[in-house]
PQR file with spaces between the fields and no chain letter, atoms N, CA, C, O and H, PARSE charges and radii, in Angstrom:
ATOM       1  N    UNK     1     -32.335   53.588   21.397 -0.4000 1.5000
ATOM       2  CA   UNK     1     -31.716   52.283   21.584 -0.0000 2.0000
ATOM       3  C    UNK     1     -31.425   51.674   20.206  0.5500 1.7000
ATOM       4  O    UNK     1     -32.285   51.653   19.326 -0.5500 1.4000
ATOM       5  N    UNK     2     -30.220   51.191   20.047 -0.4000 1.5000
ATOM       6  CA   UNK     2     -29.801   50.564   18.788 -0.0000 2.0000
ATOM       7  C    UNK     2     -30.018   49.058   18.867  0.5500 1.7000
ATOM       8  O    UNK     2     -29.803   48.442   19.911 -0.5500 1.4000
ATOM       9  H    UNK     2     -29.521   51.208   20.763  0.4000 1.0000
ATOM      10  N    UNK     3     -30.446   48.475   17.756 -0.4000 1.5000
ATOM      11  CA   UNK     3     -30.759   47.049   17.679 -0.0000 2.0000
ATOM      12  C    UNK     3     -30.000   46.408   16.524  0.5500 1.7000
ATOM      13  O    UNK     3     -29.880   46.986   15.444 -0.5500 1.4000
ATOM      14  H    UNK     3     -30.621   48.975   16.908  0.4000 1.0000
ATOM      15  N    UNK     4     -29.488   45.198   16.770 -0.4000 1.5000
ATOM      16  CA   UNK     4     -28.790   44.455   15.718 -0.0000 2.0000
ATOM      17  C    UNK     4     -29.827   43.937   14.727  0.5500 1.7000
ATOM      18  O    UNK     4     -30.790   43.270   15.103 -0.5500 1.4000
ATOM      19  H    UNK     4     -29.586   44.729   17.648  0.4000 1.0000
ATOM      20  N    UNK     5     -29.609   44.257   13.456 -0.4000 1.5000
ATOM      21  CA   UNK     5     -30.520   43.810   12.397 -0.0000 2.0000
ATOM      22  C    UNK     5     -29.899   42.697   11.561  0.5500 1.7000
ATOM      23  O    UNK     5     -30.607   41.925   10.913 -0.5500 1.4000
ATOM      24  H    UNK     5     -28.826   44.799   13.150  0.4000 1.0000
ATOM      25  N    UNK     6     -28.560   42.622   11.582 -0.4000 1.5000
ATOM      26  CA   UNK     6     -27.865   41.651   10.734 -0.0000 2.0000
ATOM      27  C    UNK     6     -26.442   41.485   11.247  0.5500 1.7000
ATOM      28  O    UNK     6     -25.852   42.435   11.761 -0.5500 1.4000
ATOM      29  H    UNK     6     -27.986   43.249   12.108  0.4000 1.0000
ATOM      30  N    UNK     7     -25.891   40.288   11.112 -0.4000 1.5000
ATOM      31  CA   UNK     7     -24.478   40.044   11.413 -0.0000 2.0000
ATOM      32  C    UNK     7     -23.810   39.657   10.103  0.5500 1.7000
ATOM      33  O    UNK     7     -24.107   38.620    9.511 -0.5500 1.4000
ATOM      34  H    UNK     7     -26.371   39.516   10.694  0.4000 1.0000
ATOM      35  N    UNK     8     -22.905   40.514    9.669 -0.4000 1.5000
ATOM      36  CA   UNK     8     -22.227   40.326    8.386 -0.0000 2.0000
ATOM      37  C    UNK     8     -20.896   39.630    8.590  0.5500 1.7000
ATOM      38  O    UNK     8     -20.200   39.864    9.578 -0.5500 1.4000
ATOM      39  H    UNK     8     -22.664   41.357   10.150  0.4000 1.0000
ATOM      40  N    UNK     9     -20.555   38.773    7.644 -0.4000 1.5000
ATOM      41  CA   UNK     9     -19.264   38.085    7.702 -0.0000 2.0000
ATOM      42  C    UNK     9     -18.279   38.834    6.813  0.5500 1.7000
ATOM      43  O    UNK     9     -18.070   38.484    5.651 -0.5500 1.4000
ATOM      44  H    UNK     9     -21.120   38.584    6.841  0.4000 1.0000
ATOM      45  N    UNK    10     -17.697   39.845    7.373 -0.4000 1.5000
ATOM      46  CA   UNK    10     -16.703   40.630    6.652 -0.0000 2.0000
ATOM      47  C    UNK    10     -17.054   42.103    6.605  0.5500 1.7000
ATOM      48  O    UNK    10     -18.221   42.487    6.535 -0.5500 1.4000
ATOM      49  H    UNK    10     -17.867   40.130    8.316  0.4000 1.0000
ATOM      50  N    UNK    11     -16.010   42.917    6.647 -0.4000 1.5000
ATOM      51  CA   UNK    11     -16.202   44.365    6.655 -0.0000 2.0000
ATOM      52  C    UNK    11     -16.824   44.864    5.349  0.5500 1.7000
ATOM      53  O    UNK    11     -17.663   45.765    5.362 -0.5500 1.4000
ATOM      54  H    UNK    11     -15.062   42.605    6.704  0.4000 1.0000
ATOM      55  N    UNK    12     -16.414   44.281    4.233 -0.4000 1.5000
ATOM      56  CA   UNK    12     -16.931   44.713    2.929 -0.0000 2.0000
ATOM      57  C    UNK    12     -18.447   44.521    2.857  0.5500 1.7000
ATOM      58  O    UNK    12     -19.165   45.407    2.394 -0.5500 1.4000
ATOM      59  H    UNK    12     -15.733   43.549    4.222  0.4000 1.0000
ATOM      60  N    UNK    13     -18.923   43.384    3.305 -0.4000 1.5000
ATOM      61  CA   UNK    13     -20.360   43.108    3.303 -0.0000 2.0000
ATOM      62  C    UNK    13     -21.093   44.066    4.234  0.5500 1.7000
ATOM      63  O    UNK    13     -22.137   44.613    3.879 -0.5500 1.4000
ATOM      64  H    UNK    13     -18.340   42.664    3.681  0.4000 1.0000
ATOM      65  N    UNK    14     -20.542   44.262    5.421 -0.4000 1.5000
ATOM      66  CA   UNK    14     -21.165   45.168    6.390 -0.0000 2.0000
ATOM      67  C    UNK    14     -21.250   46.586    5.841  0.5500 1.7000
ATOM      68  O    UNK    14     -22.285   47.240    5.963 -0.5500 1.4000
ATOM      69  H    UNK    14     -19.694   43.818    5.710  0.4000 1.0000
ATOM      70  N    UNK    15     -20.172   47.059    5.242 -0.4000 1.5000
ATOM      71  CA   UNK    15     -20.151   48.414    4.676 -0.0000 2.0000
ATOM      72  C    UNK    15     -21.140   48.546    3.522  0.5500 1.7000
ATOM      73  O    UNK    15     -21.780   49.586    3.369 -0.5500 1.4000
ATOM      74  H    UNK    15     -19.331   46.527    5.143  0.4000 1.0000
ATOM      75  N    UNK    16     -21.266   47.508    2.719 -0.4000 1.5000
ATOM      76  CA   UNK    16     -22.210   47.525    1.601 -0.0000 2.0000
ATOM      77  C    UNK    16     -23.648   47.628    2.102  0.5500 1.7000
ATOM      78  O    UNK    16     -24.440   48.408    1.572 -0.5500 1.4000
ATOM      79  H    UNK    16     -20.747   46.663    2.843  0.4000 1.0000
ATOM      80  N    UNK    17     -23.981   46.848    3.111 -0.4000 1.5000
ATOM      81  CA   UNK    17     -25.324   46.895    3.694 -0.0000 2.0000
ATOM      82  C    UNK    17     -25.570   48.267    4.311  0.5500 1.7000
ATOM      83  O    UNK    17     -26.638   48.852    4.129 -0.5500 1.4000
ATOM      84  H    UNK    17     -23.338   46.215    3.541  0.4000 1.0000
ATOM      85  N    UNK    18     -24.588   48.773    5.036 -0.4000 1.5000
ATOM      86  CA   UNK    18     -24.723   50.097    5.654 -0.0000 2.0000
ATOM      87  C    UNK    18     -24.983   51.161    4.592  0.5500 1.7000
ATOM      88  O    UNK    18     -25.867   52.001    4.757 -0.5500 1.4000
ATOM      89  H    UNK    18     -23.721   48.297    5.184  0.4000 1.0000
ATOM      90  N    UNK    19     -24.227   51.127    3.522 -0.4000 1.5000
ATOM      91  CA   UNK    19     -24.374   52.120    2.457 -0.0000 2.0000
ATOM      92  C    UNK    19     -25.774   52.064    1.843  0.5500 1.7000
ATOM      93  O    UNK    19     -26.411   53.097    1.638 -0.5500 1.4000
ATOM      94  H    UNK    19     -23.509   50.444    3.388  0.4000 1.0000
ATOM      95  N    UNK    20     -26.244   50.857    1.554 -0.4000 1.5000
ATOM      96  CA   UNK    20     -27.556   50.714    0.917 -0.0000 2.0000
ATOM      97  C    UNK    20     -28.686   51.159    1.843  0.5500 1.7000
ATOM      98  O    UNK    20     -29.643   51.790    1.396 -0.5500 1.4000
ATOM      99  H    UNK    20     -25.727   50.017    1.721  0.4000 1.0000
ATOM     100  N    UNK    21     -28.579   50.835    3.123 -0.4000 1.5000
ATOM     101  CA   UNK    21     -29.606   51.268    4.074 -0.0000 2.0000
ATOM     102  C    UNK    21     -29.556   52.778    4.283  0.5500 1.7000
ATOM     103  O    UNK    21     -30.596   53.425    4.414 -0.5500 1.4000
ATOM     104  H    UNK    21     -27.801   50.322    3.486  0.4000 1.0000
ATOM     105  N    UNK    22     -28.355   53.337    4.314 -0.4000 1.5000
ATOM     106  CA   UNK    22     -28.201   54.783    4.461 -0.0000 2.0000
ATOM     107  C    UNK    22     -28.806   55.503    3.260  0.5500 1.7000
ATOM     108  O    UNK    22     -29.455   56.538    3.412 -0.5500 1.4000
ATOM     109  H    UNK    22     -27.511   52.812    4.208  0.4000 1.0000
ATOM     110  N    UNK    23     -28.593   54.955    2.074 -0.4000 1.5000
ATOM     111  CA   UNK    23     -29.180   55.539    0.858 -0.0000 2.0000
ATOM     112  C    UNK    23     -30.706   55.526    0.909  0.5500 1.7000
ATOM     113  O    UNK    23     -31.364   56.364    0.290 -0.5500 1.4000
ATOM     114  H    UNK    23     -28.066   54.114    1.951  0.4000 1.0000
ATOM     115  N    UNK    24     -31.260   54.572    1.649 -0.4000 1.5000
ATOM     116  CA   UNK    24     -32.720   54.492    1.809 -0.0000 2.0000
ATOM     117  C    UNK    24     -33.214   55.430    2.914  0.5500 1.7000
ATOM     118  O    UNK    24     -34.418   55.528    3.154 -0.5500 1.4000
ATOM     119  H    UNK    24     -30.726   53.892    2.152  0.4000 1.0000
ATOM     120  N    UNK    25     -32.284   56.119    3.585 -0.4000 1.5000
ATOM     121  CA   UNK    25     -32.660   57.109    4.588 -0.0000 2.0000
ATOM     122  C    UNK    25     -32.608   56.643    6.030  0.5500 1.7000
ATOM     123  O    UNK    25     -33.104   57.336    6.918 -0.5500 1.4000
ATOM     124  H    UNK    25     -31.306   56.040    3.390  0.4000 1.0000
ATOM     125  N    UNK    26     -32.018   55.481    6.282 -0.4000 1.5000
ATOM     126  CA   UNK    26     -31.950   54.960    7.642 -0.0000 2.0000
ATOM     127  C    UNK    26     -30.628   55.326    8.318  0.5500 1.7000
ATOM     128  O    UNK    26     -29.602   55.492    7.659 -0.5500 1.4000
ATOM     129  H    UNK    26     -31.615   54.918    5.560  0.4000 1.0000
ATOM     130  N    UNK    27     -30.676   55.448    9.634 -0.4000 1.5000
ATOM     131  CA   UNK    27     -29.460   55.599   10.430 -0.0000 2.0000
ATOM     132  C    UNK    27     -28.896   54.205   10.656  0.5500 1.7000
ATOM     133  O    UNK    27     -29.633   53.286   11.013 -0.5500 1.4000
ATOM     134  H    UNK    27     -31.510   55.314   10.170  0.4000 1.0000
ATOM     135  N    UNK    28     -27.598   54.043   10.452 -0.4000 1.5000
ATOM     136  CA   UNK    28     -26.978   52.718   10.562 -0.0000 2.0000
ATOM     137  C    UNK    28     -25.613   52.855   11.222  0.5500 1.7000
ATOM     138  O    UNK    28     -24.861   53.785   10.931 -0.5500 1.4000
ATOM     139  H    UNK    28     -26.999   54.790   10.162  0.4000 1.0000
ATOM     140  N    UNK    29     -25.303   51.920   12.114 -0.4000 1.5000
ATOM     141  CA   UNK    29     -23.975   51.837   12.721 -0.0000 2.0000
ATOM     142  C    UNK    29     -23.453   50.422   12.533  0.5500 1.7000
ATOM     143  O    UNK    29     -24.225   49.468   12.434 -0.5500 1.4000
ATOM     144  H    UNK    29     -25.914   51.165   12.350  0.4000 1.0000
ATOM     145  N    UNK    30     -22.137   50.301   12.484 -0.4000 1.5000
ATOM     146  CA   UNK    30     -21.485   48.991   12.429 -0.0000 2.0000
ATOM     147  C    UNK    30     -20.663   48.803   13.688  0.5500 1.7000
ATOM     148  O    UNK    30     -20.099   49.754   14.229 -0.5500 1.4000
ATOM     149  H    UNK    30     -21.510   51.076   12.564  0.4000 1.0000
ATOM     150  N    UNK    31     -20.604   47.554   14.148 -0.4000 1.5000
ATOM     151  CA   UNK    31     -19.792   47.233   15.322 -0.0000 2.0000
ATOM     152  C    UNK    31     -19.136   45.873   15.086  0.5500 1.7000
ATOM     153  O    UNK    31     -19.815   44.871   14.864 -0.5500 1.4000
ATOM     154  H    UNK    31     -21.063   46.781   13.708  0.4000 1.0000
ATOM     155  N    UNK    32     -17.811   45.858   15.139 -0.4000 1.5000
ATOM     156  CA   UNK    32     -17.102   44.593   14.958 -0.0000 2.0000
ATOM     157  C    UNK    32     -17.277   43.757   16.218  0.5500 1.7000
ATOM     158  O    UNK    32     -17.055   44.236   17.330 -0.5500 1.4000
ATOM     159  H    UNK    32     -17.259   46.673   15.320  0.4000 1.0000
ATOM     160  N    UNK    33     -17.679   42.497   16.030 -0.4000 1.5000
ATOM     161  CA   UNK    33     -17.956   41.646   17.184 -0.0000 2.0000
ATOM     162  C    UNK    33     -16.974   40.501   17.341  0.5500 1.7000
ATOM     163  O    UNK    33     -16.767   40.006   18.448 -0.5500 1.4000
ATOM     164  H    UNK    33     -17.859   42.108   15.127  0.4000 1.0000
ATOM     165  N    UNK    34     -16.374   40.080   16.251 -0.4000 1.5000
ATOM     166  CA   UNK    34     -15.428   38.971   16.331 -0.0000 2.0000
ATOM     167  C    UNK    34     -14.280   39.260   15.377  0.5500 1.7000
ATOM     168  O    UNK    34     -14.401   39.076   14.166 -0.5500 1.4000
ATOM     169  H    UNK    34     -16.542   40.482   15.351  0.4000 1.0000
ATOM     170  N    UNK    35     -13.176   39.709   15.933 -0.4000 1.5000
ATOM     171  CA   UNK    35     -12.034   40.101   15.107 -0.0000 2.0000
ATOM     172  C    UNK    35     -11.504   38.918   14.309  0.5500 1.7000
ATOM     173  O    UNK    35     -11.204   39.060   13.124 -0.5500 1.4000
ATOM     174  H    UNK    35     -13.078   39.859   16.917  0.4000 1.0000
ATOM     175  N    UNK    36     -11.386   37.772   14.928 -0.4000 1.5000
ATOM     176  CA   UNK    36     -10.827   36.598   14.255 -0.0000 2.0000
ATOM     177  C    UNK    36     -11.689   36.156   13.072  0.5500 1.7000
ATOM     178  O    UNK    36     -11.164   35.762   12.031 -0.5500 1.4000
ATOM     179  H    UNK    36     -11.630   37.656   15.891  0.4000 1.0000
ATOM     180  N    UNK    37     -12.995   36.222   13.232 -0.4000 1.5000
ATOM     181  CA   UNK    37     -13.907   35.780   12.170 -0.0000 2.0000
ATOM     182  C    UNK    37     -14.396   36.931   11.294  0.5500 1.7000
ATOM     183  O    UNK    37     -15.185   36.719   10.372 -0.5500 1.4000
ATOM     184  H    UNK    37     -13.422   36.543   14.077  0.4000 1.0000
ATOM     185  N    UNK    38     -13.927   38.157   11.579 -0.4000 1.5000
ATOM     186  CA   UNK    38     -14.338   39.332   10.799 -0.0000 2.0000
ATOM     187  C    UNK    38     -15.859   39.474   10.749  0.5500 1.7000
ATOM     188  O    UNK    38     -16.435   39.667    9.678 -0.5500 1.4000
ATOM     189  H    UNK    38     -13.287   38.330   12.327  0.4000 1.0000
ATOM     190  N    UNK    39     -16.502   39.379   11.905 -0.4000 1.5000
ATOM     191  CA   UNK    39     -17.952   39.536   11.963 -0.0000 2.0000
ATOM     192  C    UNK    39     -18.304   40.945   12.429  0.5500 1.7000
ATOM     193  O    UNK    39     -17.686   41.492   13.343 -0.5500 1.4000
ATOM     194  H    UNK    39     -16.035   39.222   12.775  0.4000 1.0000
ATOM     195  N    UNK    40     -19.308   41.511   11.779 -0.4000 1.5000
ATOM     196  CA   UNK    40     -19.760   42.862   12.096 -0.0000 2.0000
ATOM     197  C    UNK    40     -21.261   42.860   12.320  0.5500 1.7000
ATOM     198  O    UNK    40     -22.011   42.264   11.547 -0.5500 1.4000
ATOM     199  H    UNK    40     -19.810   41.067   11.036  0.4000 1.0000
ATOM     200  N    UNK    41     -21.697   43.528   13.378 -0.4000 1.5000
ATOM     201  CA   UNK    41     -23.120   43.732   13.607 -0.0000 2.0000
ATOM     202  C    UNK    41     -23.552   44.993   12.867  0.5500 1.7000
ATOM     203  O    UNK    41     -22.867   46.015   12.902 -0.5500 1.4000
ATOM     204  H    UNK    41     -21.088   44.013   14.006  0.4000 1.0000
ATOM     205  N    UNK    42     -24.682   44.905   12.206 -0.4000 1.5000
ATOM     206  CA   UNK    42     -25.298   46.069   11.569 -0.0000 2.0000
ATOM     207  C    UNK    42     -26.429   46.486   12.505  0.5500 1.7000
ATOM     208  O    UNK    42     -27.355   45.716   12.758 -0.5500 1.4000
ATOM     209  H    UNK    42     -25.238   44.075   12.177  0.4000 1.0000
ATOM     210  N    UNK    43     -26.340   47.715   13.017 -0.4000 1.5000
ATOM     211  CA   UNK    43     -27.302   48.193   14.002 -0.0000 2.0000
ATOM     212  C    UNK    43     -28.123   49.351   13.459  0.5500 1.7000
ATOM     213  O    UNK    43     -27.623   50.190   12.709 -0.5500 1.4000
ATOM     214  H    UNK    43     -25.587   48.341   12.811  0.4000 1.0000
ATOM     215  N    UNK    44     -29.405   49.383   13.854 -0.4000 1.5000
ATOM     216  CA   UNK    44     -30.307   50.470   13.478 -0.0000 2.0000
ATOM     217  C    UNK    44     -31.101   50.880   14.724  0.5500 1.7000
ATOM     218  O    UNK    44     -31.209   50.107   15.676 -0.5500 1.4000
ATOM     219  H    UNK    44     -29.811   48.702   14.464  0.4000 1.0000
ATOM     220  N    UNK    45     -31.654   52.095   14.713 -0.4000 1.5000
ATOM     221  CA   UNK    45     -32.502   52.491   15.842 -0.0000 2.0000
ATOM     222  C    UNK    45     -33.714   51.567   15.956  0.5500 1.7000
ATOM     223  O    UNK    45     -34.319   51.182   14.955 -0.5500 1.4000
ATOM     224  H    UNK    45     -31.566   52.723   13.940  0.4000 1.0000
ATOM     225  N    UNK    46     -34.047   51.225   17.185 -0.4000 1.5000
ATOM     226  CA   UNK    46     -35.165   50.315   17.434 -0.0000 2.0000
ATOM     227  C    UNK    46     -36.459   50.822   16.794  0.5500 1.7000
ATOM     228  O    UNK    46     -37.286   50.030   16.342 -0.5500 1.4000
ATOM     229  H    UNK    46     -33.555   51.538   17.998  0.4000 1.0000
ATOM     230  N    UNK    47     -36.627   52.137   16.758 -0.4000 1.5000
ATOM     231  CA   UNK    47     -37.855   52.721   16.202 -0.0000 2.0000
ATOM     232  C    UNK    47     -37.993   52.496   14.697  0.5500 1.7000
ATOM     233  O    UNK    47     -39.093   52.611   14.157 -0.5500 1.4000
ATOM     234  H    UNK    47     -35.955   52.780   17.125  0.4000 1.0000
ATOM     235  N    UNK    48     -36.896   52.178   14.017 -0.4000 1.5000
ATOM     236  CA   UNK    48     -36.924   51.954   12.569 -0.0000 2.0000
ATOM     237  C    UNK    48     -36.863   50.469   12.206  0.5500 1.7000
ATOM     238  O    UNK    48     -36.790   50.124   11.027 -0.5500 1.4000
ATOM     239  H    UNK    48     -36.002   52.085   14.456  0.4000 1.0000
ATOM     240  N    UNK    49     -36.892   49.603   13.198 -0.4000 1.5000
ATOM     241  CA   UNK    49     -36.650   48.178   13.002 -0.0000 2.0000
ATOM     242  C    UNK    49     -37.558   47.543   11.949  0.5500 1.7000
ATOM     243  O    UNK    49     -37.068   46.868   11.043 -0.5500 1.4000
ATOM     244  H    UNK    49     -36.951   49.884   14.156  0.4000 1.0000
ATOM     245  N    UNK    50     -38.861   47.747   12.052 -0.4000 1.5000
ATOM     246  CA   UNK    50     -39.793   47.103   11.114 -0.0000 2.0000
ATOM     247  C    UNK    50     -39.541   47.536    9.677  0.5500 1.7000
ATOM     248  O    UNK    50     -39.522   46.708    8.766 -0.5500 1.4000
ATOM     249  H    UNK    50     -39.259   48.295   12.787  0.4000 1.0000
ATOM     250  N    UNK    51     -39.348   48.837    9.478 -0.4000 1.5000
ATOM     251  CA   UNK    51     -39.101   49.348    8.128 -0.0000 2.0000
ATOM     252  C    UNK    51     -37.788   48.812    7.570  0.5500 1.7000
ATOM     253  O    UNK    51     -37.714   48.412    6.408 -0.5500 1.4000
ATOM     254  H    UNK    51     -39.363   49.509   10.218  0.4000 1.0000
ATOM     255  N    UNK    52     -36.758   48.808    8.403 -0.4000 1.5000
ATOM     256  CA   UNK    52     -35.441   48.362    7.958 -0.0000 2.0000
ATOM     257  C    UNK    52     -35.464   46.881    7.601  0.5500 1.7000
ATOM     258  O    UNK    52     -34.819   46.475    6.635 -0.5500 1.4000
ATOM     259  H    UNK    52     -36.818   49.133    9.347  0.4000 1.0000
ATOM     260  N    UNK    53     -36.185   46.077    8.349 -0.4000 1.5000
ATOM     261  CA   UNK    53     -36.246   44.638    8.061 -0.0000 2.0000
ATOM     262  C    UNK    53     -36.760   44.380    6.653  0.5500 1.7000
ATOM     263  O    UNK    53     -36.231   43.520    5.949 -0.5500 1.4000
ATOM     264  H    UNK    53     -36.710   46.407    9.134  0.4000 1.0000
ATOM     265  N    UNK    54     -37.783   45.114    6.235 -0.4000 1.5000
ATOM     266  CA   UNK    54     -38.332   44.938    4.889 -0.0000 2.0000
ATOM     267  C    UNK    54     -37.317   45.336    3.821  0.5500 1.7000
ATOM     268  O    UNK    54     -37.129   44.622    2.837 -0.5500 1.4000
ATOM     269  H    UNK    54     -38.213   45.813    6.807  0.4000 1.0000
ATOM     270  N    UNK    55     -36.667   46.479    4.023 -0.4000 1.5000
ATOM     271  CA   UNK    55     -35.682   46.958    3.053 -0.0000 2.0000
ATOM     272  C    UNK    55     -34.482   46.022    3.015  0.5500 1.7000
ATOM     273  O    UNK    55     -33.975   45.708    1.938 -0.5500 1.4000
ATOM     274  H    UNK    55     -36.820   47.059    4.823  0.4000 1.0000
ATOM     275  N    UNK    56     -34.023   45.573    4.178 -0.4000 1.5000
ATOM     276  CA   UNK    56     -32.875   44.671    4.242 -0.0000 2.0000
ATOM     277  C    UNK    56     -33.177   43.358    3.527  0.5500 1.7000
ATOM     278  O    UNK    56     -32.321   42.819    2.825 -0.5500 1.4000
ATOM     279  H    UNK    56     -34.434   45.828    5.053  0.4000 1.0000
ATOM     280  N    UNK    57     -34.375   42.851    3.700 -0.4000 1.5000
ATOM     281  CA   UNK    57     -34.764   41.613    3.018 -0.0000 2.0000
ATOM     282  C    UNK    57     -34.640   41.787    1.505  0.5500 1.7000
ATOM     283  O    UNK    57     -34.130   40.905    0.814 -0.5500 1.4000
ATOM     284  H    UNK    57     -35.070   43.288    4.270  0.4000 1.0000
ATOM     285  N    UNK    58     -35.106   42.918    0.999 -0.4000 1.5000
ATOM     286  CA   UNK    58     -34.991   43.197   -0.437 -0.0000 2.0000
ATOM     287  C    UNK    58     -33.533   43.303   -0.863  0.5500 1.7000
ATOM     288  O    UNK    58     -33.149   42.784   -1.911 -0.5500 1.4000
ATOM     289  H    UNK    58     -35.521   43.634    1.560  0.4000 1.0000
ATOM     290  N    UNK    59     -32.726   43.973   -0.056 -0.4000 1.5000
ATOM     291  CA   UNK    59     -31.300   44.134   -0.372 -0.0000 2.0000
ATOM     292  C    UNK    59     -30.612   42.771   -0.443  0.5500 1.7000
ATOM     293  O    UNK    59     -29.863   42.495   -1.380 -0.5500 1.4000
ATOM     294  H    UNK    59     -33.038   44.395    0.795  0.4000 1.0000
ATOM     295  N    UNK    60     -30.866   41.932    0.540 -0.4000 1.5000
ATOM     296  CA   UNK    60     -30.199   40.628    0.607 -0.0000 2.0000
ATOM     297  C    UNK    60     -30.641   39.696   -0.517  0.5500 1.7000
ATOM     298  O    UNK    60     -29.851   38.875   -0.984 -0.5500 1.4000
ATOM     299  H    UNK    60     -31.474   42.156    1.302  0.4000 1.0000
ATOM     300  N    UNK    61     -31.885   39.811   -0.953 -0.4000 1.5000
ATOM     301  CA   UNK    61     -32.389   38.922   -1.997 -0.0000 2.0000
ATOM     302  C    UNK    61     -32.130   39.429   -3.411  0.5500 1.7000
ATOM     303  O    UNK    61     -32.200   38.659   -4.369 -0.5500 1.4000
ATOM     304  H    UNK    61     -32.527   40.477   -0.574  0.4000 1.0000
ATOM     305  N    UNK    62     -31.831   40.720   -3.545 -0.4000 1.5000
ATOM     306  CA   UNK    62     -31.693   41.273   -4.888 -0.0000 2.0000
ATOM     307  C    UNK    62     -30.263   41.595   -5.293  0.5500 1.7000
ATOM     308  O    UNK    62     -30.019   41.973   -6.439 -0.5500 1.4000
ATOM     309  H    UNK    62     -31.774   41.345   -2.766  0.4000 1.0000
ATOM     310  N    UNK    63     -29.317   41.453   -4.375 -0.4000 1.5000
ATOM     311  CA   UNK    63     -27.946   41.818   -4.743 -0.0000 2.0000
ATOM     312  C    UNK    63     -26.949   40.812   -4.201  0.5500 1.7000
ATOM     313  O    UNK    63     -27.232   40.029   -3.294 -0.5500 1.4000
ATOM     314  H    UNK    63     -29.516   41.146   -3.444  0.4000 1.0000
ATOM     315  N    UNK    64     -25.789   40.869   -4.788 -0.4000 1.5000
ATOM     316  CA   UNK    64     -24.688   40.032   -4.328 -0.0000 2.0000
ATOM     317  C    UNK    64     -23.775   40.902   -3.492  0.5500 1.7000
ATOM     318  O    UNK    64     -23.137   41.818   -4.011 -0.5500 1.4000
ATOM     319  H    UNK    64     -25.559   41.504   -5.525  0.4000 1.0000
ATOM     320  N    UNK    65     -23.707   40.624   -2.207 -0.4000 1.5000
ATOM     321  CA   UNK    65     -22.895   41.446   -1.306 -0.0000 2.0000
ATOM     322  C    UNK    65     -21.489   40.953   -1.214  0.5500 1.7000
ATOM     323  O    UNK    65     -20.676   41.536   -0.497 -0.5500 1.4000
ATOM     324  H    UNK    65     -24.225   39.879   -1.785  0.4000 1.0000
């Protein structure tokens, strides 16, 4: 089961988050949710949720997306 971990405002931001999480060894999917607002859901397997949350927090606080 895939779980939404983050909603990104823009494809560039979503792709950047996906790339960084993938580099950390996580499976990641993107799903566009609002075409008009360019919003994308970043999804990860539910079994990796806790680990991904910690890594994502570091990514969001340490870089400019």
